[in-house]
Backbone bond lengths (Angstrom), bond angles and torsions (degrees), N, CA, C in turn:
res aa  C-N    CA-C-N  psi(-1)  N-CA   C-N-CA  omega(-1)  CA-C   N-CA-C  phi
1 X - - - 1.524 - - 1.574 105.64 -
2 X 1.259 112.07 145.72 1.466 121.10 178.58 1.519 111.02 -80.76
3 X 1.325 120.31 124.48 1.461 124.59 178.53 1.478 108.71 -86.04
4 X 1.316 118.74 129.91 1.465 122.76 174.61 1.516 104.85 -142.03
5 X 1.382 115.22 168.34 1.489 121.69 176.43 1.502 108.58 -90.42
6 X 1.380 118.96 6.92 1.422 123.33 -175.44 1.515 109.76 -68.32
7 X 1.326 114.94 134.66 1.420 119.92 173.24 1.556 108.05 -76.81
8 X 1.259 115.65 132.94 1.481 121.84 -175.90 1.491 115.97 -80.76
9 X 1.322 117.91 1.13 1.446 122.93 -179.75 1.552 109.20 -76.70
10 X 1.302 115.10 102.27 1.503 121.94 176.81 1.448 108.19 -85.23
11 X 1.324 117.16 120.57 1.474 120.51 -179.16 1.522 113.55 -99.52
12 X 1.380 116.31 -27.61 1.433 120.96 178.83 1.478 113.13 -107.48
13 X 1.305 120.11 115.26 1.487 121.43 -177.55 1.536 111.11 -81.91
14 X 1.267 117.00 175.47 1.514 119.64 -173.15 1.542 108.92 -66.98
15 X 1.346 118.12 -40.43 1.449 120.74 178.59 1.517 112.75 -58.17
16 X 1.245 114.38 -44.67 1.559 120.35 -179.23 1.518 107.94 -67.93
17 X 1.297 120.56 -39.62 1.431 124.20 -179.54 1.504 109.62 -62.63
18 X 1.387 114.38 -41.63 1.499 116.01 177.99 1.531 111.23 -65.36
19 X 1.334 116.89 -39.38 1.532 117.02 178.99 1.488 110.04 -66.68
20 X 1.282 120.73 -37.61 1.476 120.04 179.27 1.544 112.04 -66.05
21 X 1.306 115.70 -41.13 1.481 120.11 176.50 1.463 111.16 -66.81
22 X 1.296 122.37 -37.29 1.401 125.19 -178.20 1.549 107.81 -66.48
23 X 1.347 118.20 -44.01 1.429 124.40 176.86 1.549 109.47 -56.75
24 X 1.318 116.93 -44.19 1.429 120.31 175.94 1.481 114.16 -58.44
25 X 1.305 117.44 -44.33 1.473 125.09 179.10 1.585 106.39 -60.50
26 X 1.308 117.17 -50.64 1.435 120.09 -177.96 1.453 117.05 -58.82
27 X 1.333 114.46 -36.31 1.434 122.64 -179.93 1.567 114.42 -82.78
28 X 1.261 118.97 -20.98 1.408 123.89 -171.47 1.575 120.46 -119.34
29 X 1.314 111.53 -15.42 1.501 114.69 -176.91 1.544 109.39 -128.65
30 X 1.365 109.94 168.44 1.462 119.24 178.56 1.557 106.67 -72.17
31 X 1.360 114.30 174.66 1.462 119.57 175.35 1.498 108.70 -69.17
32 X 1.291 115.75 171.39 1.437 127.03 -174.20 1.502 117.94 77.32
33 X 1.339 114.24 5.75 1.499 118.19 176.01 1.547 105.92 -108.65
34 X 1.335 118.76 147.22 1.375 123.10 -178.14 1.559 108.71 -154.64
35 X 1.348 117.70 167.12 1.369 122.05 175.53 1.497 110.01 -75.97
36 X 1.323 116.09 145.92 1.502 121.14 177.92 1.567 109.91 -114.75
37 X 1.295 113.92 -128.12 1.448 119.49 -179.43 1.490 111.66 -78.82
38 X 1.316 119.72 163.75 1.409 123.93 174.03 1.518 111.65 -136.73
39 X 1.379 113.55 151.82 1.407 123.62 176.01 1.559 109.95 -132.47
40 X 1.217 115.37 144.40 1.527 118.95 172.11 1.536 108.03 -95.30
41 X 1.345 113.96 127.77 1.453 120.24 -177.57 1.588 106.42 -115.42
42 X 1.315 116.02 130.10 1.467 118.63 -179.49 1.494 109.06 -102.30
43 X 1.313 117.55 126.83 1.408 125.73 170.79 1.543 109.90 -104.42
44 X 1.290 119.41 162.99 1.476 121.69 -177.60 1.561 109.43 -57.00
45 X 1.270 121.22 -33.00 1.453 120.81 -174.72 1.485 114.09 -108.09
46 X 1.311 119.90 -12.19 1.477 122.16 -178.47 1.495 111.77 -169.98
47 X 1.320 118.03 174.67 1.432 121.77 176.41 1.569 109.29 -115.16
48 X 1.274 112.28 160.10 1.433 119.83 -179.40 1.560 109.19 -142.78
49 X 1.342 115.96 139.96 1.432 121.42 173.09 1.494 108.46 -91.74
50 X 1.291 117.65 127.71 1.471 121.61 172.81 1.513 111.80 -104.79
51 X 1.287 119.02 115.79 1.480 121.34 -172.33 1.507 105.96 -116.19
52 X 1.319 117.70 128.23 1.428 123.33 178.05 1.551 110.21 -73.55
53 X 1.327 112.78 149.26 1.449 120.45 174.23 1.518 105.72 -107.12
54 X 1.348 117.53 132.13 1.488 119.79 -174.82 1.525 107.33 -124.85
55 X 1.355 111.09 150.92 1.531 118.58 172.79 1.501 104.05 -90.83
56 X 1.379 114.61 132.81 1.371 121.33 176.45 1.578 114.51 -129.28
57 X 1.308 116.02 154.29 1.529 116.58 176.23 1.574 104.76 -137.13
58 X 1.286 112.89 141.40 1.520 116.87 177.83 1.599 105.16 -55.03
59 X 1.300 117.77 150.58 1.460 125.35 175.02 1.516 110.36 68.07
60 X 1.304 122.63 -18.19 1.439 124.05 -178.17 1.516 109.49 -107.10
61 X 1.290 116.24 -39.91 1.483 120.42 -178.51 1.531 111.86 93.34
62 X 1.296 114.29 -150.17 1.447 118.37 177.51 1.459 113.37 -73.26
63 X 1.389 114.14 131.20 1.508 118.86 -176.81 1.484 105.96 -96.96
64 X 1.373 118.87 -35.56 1.441 121.89 179.30 1.527 112.72 165.25
65 X 1.273 112.99 167.71 1.498 123.39 176.86 1.551 111.86 -74.25
66 X 1.371 113.77 129.88 1.474 115.58 177.99 1.544 114.02 -122.91
67 X 1.300 119.68 -2.76 1.448 123.08 -178.78 1.467 112.43 -179.18
68 X 1.343 113.18 -163.34 1.532 119.79 179.82 1.443 110.02 -156.54
69 X 1.330 115.44 154.09 1.507 126.61 174.96 1.489 106.67 -124.02
70 X 1.370 116.86 138.66 1.511 120.94 174.32 1.522 107.54 -109.66
71 X 1.321 115.90 130.53 1.433 121.78 176.30 1.518 108.85 -117.83
72 X 1.312 115.60 130.21 1.456 119.08 178.04 1.506 112.81 -63.96
73 X 1.266 117.35 129.50 1.474 124.02 -172.36 1.519 112.51 -72.84
74 X 1.312 119.36 -14.71 1.456 121.61 -179.36 1.530 110.94 -104.69
75 X 1.321 116.23 -45.67 1.441 118.98 -176.27 1.572 115.92 -92.20
76 X 1.308 113.73 -26.12 1.476 119.06 -173.60 1.503 115.78 83.05
77 X 1.345 112.58 3.83 1.519 117.55 177.08 1.484 112.05 -73.64
78 X 1.351 118.28 152.69 1.433 124.32 173.45 1.548 107.08 -77.83
79 X 1.301 116.13 120.70 1.463 115.59 -176.23 1.462 112.36 -115.44
80 X 1.348 118.93 0.97 1.500 120.81 173.51 1.554 106.69 -178.69
81 X 1.371 111.77 160.98 1.394 119.45 177.29 1.551 110.85 -163.79
82 X 1.273 119.75 158.61 1.417 123.22 174.02 1.501 105.78 -70.63
83 X 1.342 118.80 130.39 1.485 121.08 176.76 1.534 113.22 -47.40
84 X 1.285 115.98 133.72 1.500 122.72 -176.45 1.502 111.03 -51.51
85 X 1.340 115.86 -41.94 1.512 121.40 -178.95 1.594 108.95 -60.24
86 X 1.316 115.51 -39.39 1.480 119.30 -179.30 1.550 109.05 -68.91
87 X 1.320 118.09 -39.02 1.396 123.92 -178.66 1.537 106.15 -66.01
88 X 1.281 120.82 -47.56 1.429 121.34 -179.20 1.577 110.90 -64.03
89 X 1.319 117.91 -37.33 1.431 120.40 178.99 1.508 110.81 -66.82
90 X 1.308 115.85 -39.20 1.437 119.32 -179.99 1.564 110.40 -69.57
91 X 1.295 115.76 -38.52 1.502 121.62 174.50 1.498 112.14 -59.44
92 X 1.318 115.95 -41.32 1.494 120.98 -178.52 1.494 106.66 -65.22
93 X 1.350 118.33 -48.00 1.428 119.96 -177.41 1.528 112.82 -64.02
94 X 1.389 117.43 -38.16 1.443 117.79 175.27 1.533 110.83 -66.23
95 X 1.298 118.61 -42.45 1.524 122.72 179.04 1.525 108.49 -55.55
96 X 1.357 116.30 -49.29 1.446 119.97 -178.18 1.569 111.62 -57.35
97 X 1.341 113.19 -44.63 1.467 117.62 178.09 1.569 115.07 -65.34
98 X 1.310 116.30 -25.44 1.452 121.86 -172.80 1.541 109.86 -113.25
99 X 1.272 119.10 8.11 1.505 123.38 -166.80 1.502 112.72 -54.51
100 X 1.290 117.07 -48.90 1.483 120.31 -178.97 1.509 112.12 -60.40
101 X 1.328 117.20 -45.72 1.423 120.95 -179.33 1.542 112.30 -67.24
102 X 1.354 115.18 -39.48 1.511 118.58 174.77 1.509 111.42 -60.15
103 X 1.348 113.53 -51.88 1.516 116.50 -178.53 1.504 112.04 -63.28
104 X 1.371 118.18 -34.28 1.481 119.89 177.75 1.527 113.07 -63.84
105 X 1.424 114.10 -29.34 1.490 112.71 178.66 1.531 113.42 -69.33
106 X 1.346 117.16 -14.88 1.401 120.18 179.59 1.560 112.65 -97.63
107 X 1.364 116.81 0.02 1.400 117.68 -177.68 1.493 111.49 -87.87
């Protein structure tokens, strides 16, 4: 077992972390972005939830991952994220690669 000075008292569960990340997405990004998978990462002094940001389209579903958001496991605060410009650029690249399939879903 790895020894750390981290307190093992987890205050923010996975469901709450997803809700916090989704609120951040809704307040800071255009539509078609949503939360994806999450992982708990342990640091020596605290833990953080890393939640992926995914590009989605109606009738198509998830197109792919375009970024990430980090939520403090104790306070629930957003402590990091992929810059919005990078998320939008990744989304554009994904869309271009899947354009025919995405448009076909609307036909």
